[in-house]
N, C-alpha and C positions, 0 to 999 in steps of 0.2 A: 309770412303771416305770424303775428304774435298771438298766442293763446296763453292766457295767464295760468300759472300753476299754483298760485297762492292768493288768498284773499283775507282781509281783516276788516273789521267794522269799528267805526269810531263816531263820536257825536260831540256836539258842543252848542253853547249859547253865547251870543255876543250882544252887548248893549252899548250904544253910542249915539251921539246926536246926528251923525251922518250914516245914511243907509249902507254905503259901501264899507265904511269903517266897522259897522256892526257885524257885517258878514266876515270881514277880516278877523275880528276878535273871536267869532264862532270857529273859524278855521284854526286859530291859535289854540283854542280850548280843545279842539279835536286833534291837534298836533300835526296838521298837514298844511300849514300856512306857507311852508317853504317850497311847495310843489306847484308845477304848472299843471293844473287839473284839466283833463279831457273827459267830458261826460260821454258815457256810452250807454247803449240800451241794456236791457235787463236780463241777459242770459248768464247763468252761472255755468262756467265752463266744465266740461267733463274732466274728471280726475283732479279737480282743483281742491287744494287742501286749505281748510280754514285755520288760520294762525291767530295768536293773541295780538291785541293792539300793540303791546310793548315790543313783541317780536317784529311786527310789521313796520313800526316807526323806525326801528334800527336799520331797516333796509332802504329807506328813502334817502335820496340825495337832494340837496338844495338845487332848485332849478330843473330837476328831473321832470320829464313828461310822465304824468301819472294818470292812468286810466281809472275811472271810478263811476259808480252810480251814486247820485246824490239826491236826497230829499231835502228841500229847503223851504222855509216859510219865514215871513217877517211881518211886523206891524209897528206902527208908531202911535197906535191907539192905546191910551192908558188902560191897564188891567185886562186887555183883550187876551184871551187864551189862544196861543198858537202852538201847533205841533207838527212834527215831521217824523216820518217812519219809513223803514224799509222792511219789507217782508221777504222771507226766504222759503223756498220749497225745493227739496232735494229728492231725486228719484232713488229708488232702492239700488239701482244699477249705477255704480260710480262712473261707468264709461258713458253714461247718458248725460245730457245737459239738464240743468234745473232752471229755476226762475227767481229773479229778484223783482220786487215791485216797489215803487215809491208812492207815498201818499202824504199829502199836506192838508192840514185842516185848521179851521178856526172854531173855537168854542167846544172842541171835543177833548175828552180826557185822554191822558197818555195811553191808558188801556184800550180805549175805543179806537184811537188812531192806529195803534200797533196791531190790534186784531184785524182791522180793515185791511192793512197792508199785507198781513200774513195770509188772510183769506184770498186776496187778489192773486198773490203769487201761487198759492196752492190751486186755485181754480184754473189759472193759466196752464200750470203743469198738468193738472187732471185732464183738461181738454186735449192737450197734446198727446197724452198717454192713452186716450180713449176710455177713460173711466166715466161710467154713466152716473149721473147724479141729478137731483132736483135742485135747480137754482134758487127755489123759494125756501129751502130749508135754512135754518140758522147755521152760522159758521161752525159751531160746536158739533152739530149733527153731520155736516158735510165733512168736517175734519175726520170724524170717525170712519166715514165711508171711504175717504181717500186712503187713510192708513190701513184699513181692513183690506183694501184691494191688493196690498203687498207691493204696489208699484211706487208709492210715495213713502219714504222712510222718515223724513224729518221736515217739520215746518217750524219757523220761529219768526220773531220780529224784534227790531231794535227801534226804539222811539225816544224822541227828545221833545219835551214840552216846556213852555215858559209863559208867564204872564207878561203882557206888555208893560214896559216901564211906567211907573205911576206918573212920571213927569213928561211923558210923551216922547222919550228917546226911542230910537229904533231898536227893536228887539228881534234878533234873528235866531232861529233854530235850524240846525243841520244834523243829518244822519248820513254817513258816507260808507259805502262798501268800496274799499281800495283794492285794486288788482295789482299783483306783482308777478 
């Protein structure tokens, strides 16, 4: 069984007349186009260390099977706002697992999409850890409850947004958590 020991985050935007080529260009911007990507669900492994994008890219090999969590969105509608985000929630105990969440949206600001993904990851972790909270509270209020519990140490989000190409070319946004 493979349990990743490292993770890094990357993102990109691609624009092209062909949908697939737009995705490929977004992968190139993210620096992971040379990998055979395998999408996995959203568990942040225990004792997994976050490293920088530049450190992580150095460890990839062309053609390598690369496990990742990916948020992806695309449009060919001129000027349509698209965004992709990954939220992260880590428990205070490094030996426990955390959560990653993906969110893709149309018409949302980068901030709103990112906060939604972060909220989703934190809420999934909070329910796993038995933290009681009111789901109707705003994210900022629940974030304080989660962190005050002492069970959740860190939450964050990584987001990429773009406006659809004004001439109707495919515009793709991606955010990727790459496991090593």
